C-alpha positions in Angstrom: 85.2 7.8 -26.3 82.6 5.1 -26.4 79.4 5.9 -27.1 76.2 2.7 -26.9 74.1 3.2 -29.2 71.0 0.6 -28.7 67.8 1.2 -30.5 64.2 -0.5 -30.4 62.9 -0.5 -34.3 60.8 2.6 -36.1 57.7 0.5 -36.1 56.8 0.4 -39.8 59.8 2.3 -40.9 62.9 1.3 -40.1 64.8 -2.3 -38.3 67.0 -1.5 -35.2 69.4 -2.3 -36.5 69.1 0.4 -39.7 68.0 3.1 -36.6 71.5 1.8 -34.4 73.1 2.2 -38.5 71.5 5.9 -38.9 72.4 6.9 -35.0 75.8 6.1 -36.0 76.3 8.4 -38.8 74.8 10.7 -37.3 77.0 10.6 -34.3 80.1 10.4 -36.7 79.7 13.8 -38.6 79.8 15.5 -34.9 82.6 12.8 -33.3 84.8 11.3 -35.9 86.7 9.3 -33.6 84.4 8.1 -31.0 84.1 4.2 -30.9 80.1 3.4 -31.4 79.6 -0.4 -30.3 76.1 -0.9 -31.0 73.2 -3.0 -29.3 70.0 -3.5 -31.8 67.0 -3.7 -29.3 63.8 -4.8 -29.2 60.5 -5.0 -26.6 59.0 -8.7 -28.0 57.3 -6.9 -30.8 57.9 -6.0 -34.0 61.2 -6.4 -35.1 62.2 -8.8 -32.2 63.4 -11.6 -34.1 65.3 -9.2 -36.6 67.5 -8.3 -33.4 67.8 -11.9 -32.1 68.7 -13.0 -36.1 71.7 -10.1 -36.0 72.6 -10.3 -32.7 73.6 -14.2 -33.1 74.8 -14.7 -36.5 71.8 -16.7 -37.5 69.5 -16.4 -40.6 65.6 -16.7 -42.0 63.8 -19.3 -43.2 60.8 -18.4 -45.5 57.5 -21.0 -46.1 54.9 -21.5 -47.2 52.5 -21.6 -44.0 48.7 -21.2 -44.0 47.5 -17.6 -42.7 44.6 -16.1 -41.3 41.6 -16.9 -43.7 42.8 -19.9 -44.6 44.7 -18.9 -47.4 48.5 -19.6 -48.8 51.3 -17.2 -47.1 54.6 -16.8 -47.4 56.5 -15.7 -43.4 59.8 -16.4 -42.1 61.2 -17.1 -39.0 64.6 -17.1 -37.3 67.4 -19.6 -37.3 69.5 -18.2 -33.9 73.6 -18.4 -34.8 73.5 -22.0 -32.6 72.0 -23.0 -35.2 69.4 -25.5 -32.2 67.0 -22.4 -31.3 64.3 -21.1 -33.7 62.0 -17.6 -33.4 58.9 -17.4 -34.7 56.8 -13.5 -35.4 53.7 -15.4 -35.2 52.6 -11.6 -36.7 54.0 -13.1 -40.2 51.8 -15.7 -40.7 48.8 -14.8 -39.0 49.0 -11.0 -38.5 47.2 -7.5 -39.8 49.4 -7.0 -42.2 48.4 -9.8 -44.1 44.7 -8.7 -44.5 43.4 -6.2 -46.7 40.9 -3.4 -44.9 38.0 -5.0 -45.6 39.6 -8.7 -44.5 40.3 -7.4 -40.9 37.4 -8.6 -39.1 37.3 -10.8 -36.2 34.6 -12.5 -37.7 36.4 -13.9 -40.9 39.1 -15.3 -38.1 36.6 -16.7 -36.2 34.4 -19.0 -38.8 38.3 -20.1 -40.5 39.1 -20.5 -36.5 35.7 -22.8 -36.0 35.8 -24.8 -40.0 39.2 -26.3 -38.9 
């Protein structure tokens, strides 16, 4: 039997690839001879860069960039397997996870944008 597993990520816990691996393990416990085709998916949000890089055999490149409040932050982008296409997830450079609870204030980020 052939089974295709095509999950999205589980936000904040597992990448789409990790979800696919775990689903495969579960299937193999009850159907050890099954042929599993894993195709990690993404909906354009969190996990899209990861899915595209993994699917094409690409790589991640880390860079220092200017974050949402003007401080330098470490971010990464994906270089797809063809080495001609870069994929950027803006949240890596300017997303809410880079801010503490008291910094997550749109008036502070608007003020920063006006100053540049």
